[in-house]
C-alpha beads as a LAMMPS data file, in Angstrom:
LAMMPS data file: protein, C-alpha beads

204 atoms
203 bonds

1 atom types
1 bond types

-500.0 500.0 xlo xhi
-500.0 500.0 ylo yhi
-500.0 500.0 zlo zhi

Masses

1 110.0

Atoms # bond

1 1 1 -360.403 -411.312 109.891
2 1 1 -362.872 -410.697 107.053
3 1 1 -365.714 -408.339 106.221
4 1 1 -368.393 -410.183 108.208
5 1 1 -366.316 -410.074 111.443
6 1 1 -366.322 -406.478 112.679
7 1 1 -365.596 -404.513 115.861
8 1 1 -369.268 -403.822 116.602
9 1 1 -369.755 -406.776 118.997
10 1 1 -370.433 -409.168 116.145
11 1 1 -373.603 -407.490 114.908
12 1 1 -372.584 -408.357 111.356
13 1 1 -371.728 -411.933 112.227
14 1 1 -372.659 -414.250 109.369
15 1 1 -373.842 -417.745 110.268
16 1 1 -373.002 -418.835 106.744
17 1 1 -369.348 -418.269 107.534
18 1 1 -369.458 -419.754 111.041
19 1 1 -367.415 -422.789 110.030
20 1 1 -364.682 -420.541 108.642
21 1 1 -364.627 -418.493 111.836
22 1 1 -364.314 -421.614 113.970
23 1 1 -361.528 -422.972 111.762
24 1 1 -359.511 -419.763 111.929
25 1 1 -359.968 -419.473 115.714
26 1 1 -358.813 -423.082 116.150
27 1 1 -355.826 -422.434 113.869
28 1 1 -354.779 -419.305 115.802
29 1 1 -355.215 -421.091 119.146
30 1 1 -353.034 -423.976 117.928
31 1 1 -350.260 -421.608 116.793
32 1 1 -350.287 -419.772 120.130
33 1 1 -350.221 -423.071 122.021
34 1 1 -347.191 -424.329 120.086
35 1 1 -345.367 -420.999 120.564
36 1 1 -346.093 -420.896 124.311
37 1 1 -344.849 -424.451 124.824
38 1 1 -341.563 -423.793 123.045
39 1 1 -338.640 -424.110 125.508
40 1 1 -337.277 -420.764 126.665
41 1 1 -333.566 -420.383 126.004
42 1 1 -332.100 -419.369 129.353
43 1 1 -328.941 -420.439 131.197
44 1 1 -329.512 -423.090 133.830
45 1 1 -330.282 -421.598 137.234
46 1 1 -328.446 -422.816 140.304
47 1 1 -330.513 -423.517 143.394
48 1 1 -330.287 -421.642 146.688
49 1 1 -329.815 -423.509 149.939
50 1 1 -332.354 -421.374 151.820
51 1 1 -335.187 -422.592 149.589
52 1 1 -334.174 -426.222 149.137
53 1 1 -332.895 -427.434 152.471
54 1 1 -329.188 -428.154 152.910
55 1 1 -328.334 -429.322 149.407
56 1 1 -325.210 -427.841 147.755
57 1 1 -326.006 -424.441 146.288
58 1 1 -324.600 -421.381 144.586
59 1 1 -325.853 -418.924 147.180
60 1 1 -327.754 -418.607 150.436
61 1 1 -330.341 -415.900 151.002
62 1 1 -331.200 -414.225 154.290
63 1 1 -334.142 -411.860 154.810
64 1 1 -335.869 -410.045 157.667
65 1 1 -339.173 -410.769 155.923
66 1 1 -340.791 -413.686 157.809
67 1 1 -343.533 -414.326 155.242
68 1 1 -341.632 -417.210 153.578
69 1 1 -342.885 -419.844 155.978
70 1 1 -339.550 -420.182 157.749
71 1 1 -337.685 -421.276 154.596
72 1 1 -335.441 -418.195 154.699
73 1 1 -333.551 -417.203 157.847
74 1 1 -332.829 -413.680 159.025
75 1 1 -329.323 -412.259 158.611
76 1 1 -327.235 -413.220 161.650
77 1 1 -326.657 -410.054 163.681
78 1 1 -323.577 -410.127 165.925
79 1 1 -323.938 -406.591 167.290
80 1 1 -325.582 -403.296 166.415
81 1 1 -325.247 -399.751 167.659
82 1 1 -327.645 -397.119 166.330
83 1 1 -329.717 -399.632 164.336
84 1 1 -333.325 -400.622 165.061
85 1 1 -335.708 -403.120 163.498
86 1 1 -338.639 -401.641 161.567
87 1 1 -341.428 -403.724 160.052
88 1 1 -343.252 -401.257 157.789
89 1 1 -342.708 -398.559 155.198
90 1 1 -345.119 -395.739 154.339
91 1 1 -345.419 -395.042 150.622
92 1 1 -345.671 -391.541 149.171
93 1 1 -349.396 -392.208 148.818
94 1 1 -349.626 -392.934 152.550
95 1 1 -350.015 -396.698 152.124
96 1 1 -348.519 -398.868 154.875
97 1 1 -346.466 -401.749 153.449
98 1 1 -344.739 -404.652 155.181
99 1 1 -340.996 -404.398 154.495
100 1 1 -339.029 -405.574 157.559
101 1 1 -335.427 -404.543 158.039
102 1 1 -332.848 -402.797 160.188
103 1 1 -332.816 -398.993 160.045
104 1 1 -330.140 -396.420 160.933
105 1 1 -330.150 -392.627 160.549
106 1 1 -327.072 -391.469 162.468
107 1 1 -323.509 -391.160 161.194
108 1 1 -321.320 -393.853 162.726
109 1 1 -324.149 -396.300 163.446
110 1 1 -322.506 -399.729 163.170
111 1 1 -323.952 -403.126 162.362
112 1 1 -321.922 -406.356 162.468
113 1 1 -323.252 -409.360 160.573
114 1 1 -322.062 -412.957 160.364
115 1 1 -322.344 -414.516 156.905
116 1 1 -323.515 -417.682 158.749
117 1 1 -322.326 -419.867 155.852
118 1 1 -319.091 -420.186 153.931
119 1 1 -318.711 -418.263 150.705
120 1 1 -316.555 -415.963 148.640
121 1 1 -318.840 -412.981 147.960
122 1 1 -321.786 -411.190 149.469
123 1 1 -324.640 -409.032 148.214
124 1 1 -326.430 -406.585 150.510
125 1 1 -330.161 -406.034 150.096
126 1 1 -331.322 -402.530 150.986
127 1 1 -334.183 -400.096 150.445
128 1 1 -333.640 -397.922 147.381
129 1 1 -335.753 -394.773 147.737
130 1 1 -336.085 -391.176 146.584
131 1 1 -336.832 -390.121 150.155
132 1 1 -333.306 -390.659 151.439
133 1 1 -329.708 -389.845 150.489
134 1 1 -328.228 -392.196 153.077
135 1 1 -324.833 -393.737 152.386
136 1 1 -323.285 -396.685 154.232
137 1 1 -319.972 -398.505 153.921
138 1 1 -319.654 -402.282 153.870
139 1 1 -316.352 -403.812 155.000
140 1 1 -314.962 -407.017 156.510
141 1 1 -313.651 -407.578 160.016
142 1 1 -310.374 -409.490 160.573
143 1 1 -309.447 -412.180 159.869
144 1 1 -311.802 -411.853 156.902
145 1 1 -310.447 -409.599 154.142
146 1 1 -312.213 -407.433 151.559
147 1 1 -312.209 -403.894 150.241
148 1 1 -314.638 -401.211 151.355
149 1 1 -317.874 -400.945 149.395
150 1 1 -320.039 -397.791 149.452
151 1 1 -323.824 -398.239 149.246
152 1 1 -326.023 -395.296 148.225
153 1 1 -329.717 -395.699 149.027
154 1 1 -330.962 -392.848 146.806
155 1 1 -332.859 -393.191 143.544
156 1 1 -334.812 -390.743 141.383
157 1 1 -337.597 -393.264 140.881
158 1 1 -340.857 -392.401 142.640
159 1 1 -341.365 -395.968 143.914
160 1 1 -339.185 -397.426 146.676
161 1 1 -337.797 -400.871 145.880
162 1 1 -335.496 -403.489 147.344
163 1 1 -332.114 -403.461 145.600
164 1 1 -329.024 -405.629 145.935
165 1 1 -325.422 -404.536 145.584
166 1 1 -323.134 -406.160 143.075
167 1 1 -321.326 -409.225 144.506
168 1 1 -318.618 -408.043 146.887
169 1 1 -315.738 -410.517 147.124
170 1 1 -314.149 -411.460 150.437
171 1 1 -311.439 -413.858 151.555
172 1 1 -311.150 -415.874 154.728
173 1 1 -307.664 -417.322 155.322
174 1 1 -307.673 -421.054 156.010
175 1 1 -305.410 -420.421 158.999
176 1 1 -308.061 -418.235 160.668
177 1 1 -309.921 -421.194 162.132
178 1 1 -313.230 -419.589 161.148
179 1 1 -315.780 -420.930 158.673
180 1 1 -317.719 -417.674 158.218
181 1 1 -316.952 -413.993 157.704
182 1 1 -317.918 -410.998 159.844
183 1 1 -319.213 -407.979 157.914
184 1 1 -319.418 -404.390 159.121
185 1 1 -321.999 -401.893 157.836
186 1 1 -321.368 -398.323 159.024
187 1 1 -323.400 -395.181 158.286
188 1 1 -321.535 -392.368 156.521
189 1 1 -324.369 -389.829 156.559
190 1 1 -326.343 -388.155 159.331
191 1 1 -330.098 -387.556 159.361
192 1 1 -330.701 -389.767 156.326
193 1 1 -332.453 -393.130 156.643
194 1 1 -330.771 -396.376 155.512
195 1 1 -332.602 -399.700 155.651
196 1 1 -330.998 -403.136 155.396
197 1 1 -333.509 -405.765 154.249
198 1 1 -331.471 -408.842 153.382
199 1 1 -328.200 -410.552 152.579
200 1 1 -327.035 -413.083 150.021
201 1 1 -323.851 -415.084 150.516
202 1 1 -322.454 -416.545 147.323
203 1 1 -320.140 -419.485 146.691
204 1 1 -317.333 -419.280 144.171

Bonds

1 1 1 2
2 1 2 3
3 1 3 4
4 1 4 5
5 1 5 6
6 1 6 7
7 1 7 8
8 1 8 9
9 1 9 10
10 1 10 11
11 1 11 12
12 1 12 13
13 1 13 14
14 1 14 15
15 1 15 16
16 1 16 17
17 1 17 18
18 1 18 19
19 1 19 20
20 1 20 21
21 1 21 22
22 1 22 23
23 1 23 24
24 1 24 25
25 1 25 26
26 1 26 27
27 1 27 28
28 1 28 29
29 1 29 30
30 1 30 31
31 1 31 32
32 1 32 33
33 1 33 34
34 1 34 35
35 1 35 36
36 1 36 37
37 1 37 38
38 1 38 39
39 1 39 40
40 1 40 41
41 1 41 42
42 1 42 43
43 1 43 44
44 1 44 45
45 1 45 46
46 1 46 47
47 1 47 48
48 1 48 49
49 1 49 50
50 1 50 51
51 1 51 52
52 1 52 53
53 1 53 54
54 1 54 55
55 1 55 56
56 1 56 57
57 1 57 58
58 1 58 59
59 1 59 60
60 1 60 61
61 1 61 62
62 1 62 63
63 1 63 64
64 1 64 65
65 1 65 66
66 1 66 67
67 1 67 68
68 1 68 69
69 1 69 70
70 1 70 71
71 1 71 72
72 1 72 73
73 1 73 74
74 1 74 75
75 1 75 76
76 1 76 77
77 1 77 78
78 1 78 79
79 1 79 80
80 1 80 81
81 1 81 82
82 1 82 83
83 1 83 84
84 1 84 85
85 1 85 86
86 1 86 87
87 1 87 88
88 1 88 89
89 1 89 90
90 1 90 91
91 1 91 92
92 1 92 93
93 1 93 94
94 1 94 95
95 1 95 96
96 1 96 97
97 1 97 98
98 1 98 99
99 1 99 100
100 1 100 101
101 1 101 102
102 1 102 103
103 1 103 104
104 1 104 105
105 1 105 106
106 1 106 107
107 1 107 108
108 1 108 109
109 1 109 110
110 1 110 111
111 1 111 112
112 1 112 113
113 1 113 114
114 1 114 115
115 1 115 116
116 1 116 117
117 1 117 118
118 1 118 119
119 1 119 120
120 1 120 121
121 1 121 122
122 1 122 123
123 1 123 124
124 1 124 125
125 1 125 126
126 1 126 127
127 1 127 128
128 1 128 129
129 1 129 130
130 1 130 131
131 1 131 132
132 1 132 133
133 1 133 134
134 1 134 135
135 1 135 136
136 1 136 137
137 1 137 138
138 1 138 139
139 1 139 140
140 1 140 141
141 1 141 142
142 1 142 143
143 1 143 144
144 1 144 145
145 1 145 146
146 1 146 147
147 1 147 148
148 1 148 149
149 1 149 150
150 1 150 151
151 1 151 152
152 1 152 153
153 1 153 154
154 1 154 155
155 1 155 156
156 1 156 157
157 1 157 158
158 1 158 159
159 1 159 160
160 1 160 161
161 1 161 162
162 1 162 163
163 1 163 164
164 1 164 165
165 1 165 166
166 1 166 167
167 1 167 168
168 1 168 169
169 1 169 170
170 1 170 171
171 1 171 172
172 1 172 173
173 1 173 174
174 1 174 175
175 1 175 176
176 1 176 177
177 1 177 178
178 1 178 179
179 1 179 180
180 1 180 181
181 1 181 182
182 1 182 183
183 1 183 184
184 1 184 185
185 1 185 186
186 1 186 187
187 1 187 188
188 1 188 189
189 1 189 190
190 1 190 191
191 1 191 192
192 1 192 193
193 1 193 194
194 1 194 195
195 1 195 196
196 1 196 197
197 1 197 198
198 1 198 199
199 1 199 200
200 1 200 201
201 1 201 202
202 1 202 203
203 1 203 204
């Protein structure tokens, strides 16, 4: 700040200028405090039902991770063939990490999920990793209607992460008599590991 305030641990600190130092420190602290308290311009966020009880919400999250104190339910599994539940992942450094989910490695392995709540779109949470080239296809079972969506679990990044697909729209005819949609997740590849970790059902 001035010649008596140096980078050598204050060895050239001048007591004669102590008042000036204190004043400048107080001034800088005040400016930082005002800047930090300034409202952040961000669009209003809509709440999720899974975290705030049964109030109206924009989306509902489901996860196989049970470390949320019961506030988030697991995805509702209707049936599964060739899928198994796995609790942990081993990092490239050999570290064991808790990351619960359903795993499949064989072509044709089929998982049927119930959205459990009404909605108009769904996002699938899965493990994105450089250690697998697994591909799975998401579709809807009648009477629910949607197009097929291909999910690729491979990334070039060295660290595995949880990723979510873009919102995938579906329609449930009012005449169907159902309030929720059945989703199908089928493996396209063989010998490659795909892991489902969560689901998010979104309202229109």
